[in-house]
N, C-alpha and C positions, 0 to 999 in steps of 0.2 A: 907517593900519596896520590890518591884519586878522589874525586868529588864524593863518591859513594862506593859501597861494596860491589855493586854491579860493574863499575868501571875497573876496579882492582881485579875482579875475577875474570873479566874479559881480557885484560892484559896478561894475566897468568895463563889463561887458556891459549892465547896466541903464542906466548913464549914456549909453553909445553908442546904445542903442535909443531913448532919449528924444531925443538930439541929432539923429537921423535925421529926425525930424519938425520940428525947429527948427534949421536950419543955422546961424543966427546965434549959437547957443550951443555949437557944436561945439568940440572941443578935441583935443589929442593926449594919449593915455593910455598909460601903460607900467606893467607889472607885473613884480616880482621878488620871489619868495616872497610874504610877506604885505603887501608894500608896493605901493601904487598911487600913481603920480605923475601928476598932472593938470597939463598944460601949456597955456597960452593958445593959442587958434587964431590969434592975431595974429602968432605967430612963423612964420617961413618953415619949411618942412619940414626943411631942413638944420639950422636952429637948434634946433628941437624934438628932432631926433635926437641932439643933443649930450646932452640929458637922458637919453635912452634908453641911450646909450653909457656915461654916468657911472653909471647904475643897473645896467648889465649885464643889462637885462631884455628882455622881448619886448613886442611891440605887440599 
């Protein structure tokens, strides 16, 4: 949880920039307001998108 959506998105961007160089640590990330949900890369995309739908957020 972050103070606002900008903080959550900034953290998501940092995580994703690091993961680009290390594909083995990649994950699915979703933001809604100040909430950042990080979901294992081991889930199929359709499974991970269920978290996005539940959150009502964006990728």
